[in-house]
C-alpha positions in Angstrom: -32.5 20.6 -40.3 -33.7 22.2 -43.5 -37.2 23.0 -44.9 -37.7 19.5 -46.3 -37.0 18.0 -42.9 -39.5 20.4 -41.3 -42.0 19.4 -44.0 -41.5 15.7 -43.3 -41.9 16.3 -39.5 -45.1 18.2 -40.1 -46.5 15.3 -42.2 -45.4 12.7 -39.8 -46.8 14.6 -36.8 -50.2 14.6 -38.5 -50.0 10.9 -39.7 -47.0 8.7 -38.7 -48.5 6.0 -40.9 -47.6 7.7 -44.2 -45.4 5.4 -46.3 -42.0 6.6 -47.5 -43.5 6.7 -51.0 -46.3 9.0 -49.9 -43.9 11.2 -48.0 -41.6 11.4 -51.0 -44.5 12.4 -53.3 -45.5 15.2 -50.9 -42.0 16.6 -50.5 -40.7 16.0 -54.0 -38.0 13.6 -53.2 -37.4 9.8 -53.9 -38.6 7.3 -51.3 -35.0 6.2 -50.5 -34.0 9.9 -49.9 -37.0 10.3 -47.6 -36.1 7.0 -45.8 -32.6 8.3 -45.2 -33.8 11.7 -43.9 -36.3 10.1 -41.6 -33.7 7.7 -40.3 -31.4 10.6 -39.5 -34.2 12.4 -37.7 -34.8 9.3 -35.7 -31.2 8.6 -34.8 -30.5 12.2 -33.8 -33.5 12.1 -31.4 -35.6 14.7 -33.2 -38.2 11.9 -33.8 -38.6 10.2 -30.4 -41.0 7.6 -31.4 -44.4 6.6 -33.0 -47.6 5.8 -31.2 -51.3 5.3 -31.7 -53.6 8.1 -30.5 -56.2 6.1 -28.6 -59.5 7.6 -27.3 -59.1 7.4 -23.4 -62.8 6.8 -22.9 -62.7 3.7 -25.1 -60.2 2.2 -22.7 -61.9 3.3 -19.5 -59.7 6.2 -18.8 -62.4 8.9 -18.9 -61.1 11.0 -15.9 -58.3 13.5 -16.7 -56.8 15.5 -13.9 -54.1 18.1 -13.6 -52.2 17.8 -10.4 -49.8 20.5 -9.3 -47.1 19.5 -6.9 -45.2 21.7 -4.4 -41.7 20.3 -3.9 -40.6 19.4 -0.3 -36.9 20.5 -0.6 -35.7 17.9 1.8 -35.7 15.6 -1.2 -33.8 16.3 -4.4 -36.0 17.4 -7.3 -34.6 14.6 -9.5 -35.5 12.1 -6.9 -39.0 13.5 -6.7 -39.4 13.2 -10.5 -38.2 9.6 -10.3 -40.7 8.9 -7.5 -43.5 10.4 -9.6 -42.4 8.4 -12.6 -43.5 5.3 -10.8 -47.2 6.2 -11.1 -48.4 4.6 -14.3 -51.5 6.7 -14.3 -49.4 9.9 -14.8 -49.1 10.5 -18.5 -47.1 13.8 -18.5 -44.8 15.6 -16.0 -43.9 19.2 -16.6 -41.2 21.1 -14.5 -42.6 24.5 -13.6 -41.3 27.9 -12.6 -43.1 29.3 -9.5 -44.4 28.0 -6.2 -45.4 24.6 -7.7 -42.6 22.6 -9.1 -44.4 20.0 -11.2 -47.6 19.8 -13.2 -48.8 16.2 -13.7 -51.5 15.0 -16.1 -53.1 11.8 -14.9 -55.8 9.6 -16.5 -57.8 7.2 -14.6 -61.2 5.4 -14.9 -62.9 6.7 -11.8 -62.9 9.5 -9.3 -62.1 6.8 -6.6 -58.9 5.9 -8.6 -58.0 9.6 -8.8 -58.5 9.9 -5.0 -56.1 7.0 -4.5 -53.5 8.6 -6.7 -53.7 11.9 -5.0 -53.4 10.3 -1.6 -50.4 8.2 -2.7 -48.8 11.3 -4.2 -49.3 13.1 -0.9 -47.3 10.3 0.8 -44.5 10.4 -1.8 -41.1 11.5 -0.7 -40.5 15.0 -2.0 -44.1 16.1 -2.2 -45.1 18.9 0.2 -48.6 19.5 -1.1 -50.7 18.9 -4.2 -53.6 20.7 -5.8 -55.8 18.9 -8.3 -58.1 20.1 -11.0 -60.4 17.7 -12.8 -61.1 18.2 -16.5 -64.7 18.2 -17.4 -63.9 17.3 -21.0 -61.0 17.5 -23.4 -61.6 19.8 -26.4 -58.3 18.9 -27.9 -54.8 17.9 -26.9 -51.5 17.1 -28.5 -52.3 19.3 -31.4 -49.1 19.6 -33.5 -48.1 23.2 -34.2 -46.8 23.7 -37.7 -43.0 23.7 -37.9 -41.6 26.8 -39.7 
């Protein structure tokens, strides 16, 4: 990956809707050359996908919670991760160093829905305990860091 690839990634991370012509103009290459480079970044797995950044409140997902999970070692960690993957309300799962094995970010519409998720997680094979923090508001998230 060279400096132009990094520049393309920076541009796409800010706006994945830029056309190949616009990208080409910004990096000083032809549109076909940019198309080829972006295709290589996609096929190599550097670019994992494209998505719309939707305001959670506008789709009734106004409650964000961070749930820390302590692993019950009677169940393999990979199985625990698969068990947690089944919860559609969980947007992100981070494997941690320390006492807690997983940090989950969940979005739901109400506190009652969050309660249901926390109770179900507590009953999930591989979960010893959970600790939940509710976000009062989101100041920013998914802010792309410039690639150098």
